[in-house]
DRENDO-1510 file (C-alpha; in Angstrom, 1 decimal, always signed):
<recs>
REC; n; res; u; v; w
REC; 1; MET; +0.1; +0.3; +0.1 .
REC; 2; ALA; +1.5; +3.2; -0.9 .
REC; 3; GLU; +1.8; +6.1; +2.0 .
REC; 4; GLN; -0.6; +8.2; +0.7 .
REC; 5; ASP; -3.1; +5.3; +0.9 .
REC; 6; THR; -2.3; +4.3; +4.2 .
REC; 7; ILE; -2.5; +7.7; +5.6 .
REC; 8; LYS; -5.7; +8.0; +4.4 .
REC; 9; LYS; -7.0; +5.3; +5.6 .
REC; 10; LEU; -5.7; +5.8; +9.0 .
REC; 11; ARG; -7.6; +9.1; +8.5 .
REC; 12; VAL; -10.2; +7.4; +8.0 .
REC; 13; LEU; -10.1; +4.7; +11.0 .
REC; 14; LEU; -8.4; +6.7; +13.7 .
REC; 15; PRO; -11.6; +8.7; +14.5 .
REC; 16; HIS; -13.5; +5.2; +14.3 .
REC; 17; TRP; -10.8; +3.2; +17.0 .
REC; 18; ILE; -11.1; +6.2; +19.2 .
REC; 19; GLU; -15.0; +6.4; +19.4 .
REC; 20; HIS; -15.2; +2.8; +19.5 .
REC; 21; ASN; -12.5; +3.1; +22.7 .
REC; 22; ILE; -14.7; +5.4; +24.5 .
REC; 23; SER; -17.8; +3.5; +23.9 .
REC; 24; HIS; -15.7; +0.5; +25.5 .
REC; 25; ILE; -14.3; +2.8; +28.7 .
REC; 26; ALA; -18.0; +3.7; +29.2 .
REC; 27; GLU; -18.8; +0.0; +29.3 .
REC; 28; PHE; -16.0; -0.7; +31.5 .
REC; 29; ARG; -17.1; +2.7; +34.0 .
REC; 30; LYS; -20.2; +0.8; +34.1 .
REC; 31; TRP; -19.5; -2.6; +35.1 .
REC; 32; GLU; -16.3; -1.6; +37.6 .
REC; 33; GLY; -19.2; +0.1; +39.4 .
REC; 34; GLU; -21.4; -3.4; +40.0 .
REC; 35; ALA; -18.4; -5.4; +40.6 .
REC; 36; ARG; -17.3; -2.4; +43.5 .
REC; 37; LYS; -21.6; -2.8; +44.7 .
REC; 38; GLU; -20.9; -6.5; +44.7 .
REC; 39; SER; -18.2; -6.5; +47.0 .
REC; 40; GLY; -15.9; -7.4; +44.0 .
REC; 41; GLU; -13.0; -5.1; +45.3 .
REC; 42; GLU; -10.0; -6.5; +43.4 .
REC; 43; VAL; -11.9; -7.3; +40.2 .
REC; 44; ALA; -13.2; -3.1; +40.3 .
REC; 45; LYS; -9.6; -2.5; +40.9 .
REC; 46; LEU; -8.3; -4.4; +37.5 .
REC; 47; LEU; -11.4; -3.0; +35.8 .
REC; 48; ASP; -10.2; +0.7; +36.9 .
REC; 49; LYS; -6.7; -0.4; +36.0 .
REC; 50; ALA; -8.3; -1.5; +32.1 .
REC; 51; ILE; -9.8; +2.3; +32.2 .
REC; 52; SER; -6.8; +4.0; +32.9 .
REC; 53; ASP; -4.9; +2.1; +30.0 .
REC; 54; MET; -7.6; +2.5; +27.8 .
REC; 55; GLU; -7.7; +6.3; +28.4 .
REC; 56; LYS; -4.1; +6.0; +27.6 .
REC; 57; ALA; -4.7; +4.4; +24.6 .
REC; 58; GLY; -6.9; +6.9; +23.4 .
REC; 59; LYS; -4.3; +9.6; +23.8 .
REC; 60; SER; -2.1; +7.9; +21.6 .
REC; 61; LEU; -4.5; +7.1; +19.0 .
REC; 62; SER; -5.5; +11.1; +19.2 .
REC; 63; GLU; -1.8; +11.7; +18.6 .
REC; 64; ALA; -1.8; +9.8; +15.6 .
REC; 65; LEU; -5.0; +11.1; +14.1 .
REC; 66; GLU; -3.6; +14.7; +14.3 .
REC; 67; LYS; +0.0; +13.0; +13.1 .
REC; 68; VAL; -1.9; +12.2; +9.8 .
REC; 69; GLY; -3.8; +15.2; +9.4 .
REC; 70; GLY; -6.7; +14.2; +10.9 .
REC; 71; PRO; -10.1; +13.0; +10.2 .
REC; 72; LEU; -10.8; +12.2; +6.9 .
REC; 73; GLU; -14.5; +12.1; +5.9 .
REC; 74; SER; -15.6; +8.6; +4.2 .
REC; 75; GLY; -18.4; +9.2; +1.9 .
REC; 76; GLY; -19.4; +5.6; +1.7 .
REC; 77; GLY; -19.8; +4.9; +5.3 .
REC; 78; HIS; -18.5; +1.9; +5.7 .
REC; 79; HIS; -17.7; +0.3; +9.4 .
REC; 80; HIS; -14.0; -1.0; +9.5 .
REC; 81; HIS; -12.4; -3.0; +11.9 .
</recs>
């Protein structure tokens, strides 16, 4: 794949990955609270660590998006994973 094609593709994929990451964080927060309520402090702490790790990943993904020139609107509305 040519460099320009890779950059173009990343400008489409990265915003999706960032959004996907945010939705996972929200879900983790919900379950972290549930685990804490059920006296699962150890599990809650691990989920809290996962949330922190996901937030760090989100920052890296955002920085990568900035480096490739920001989001590129994909006219086709394709869903990439």
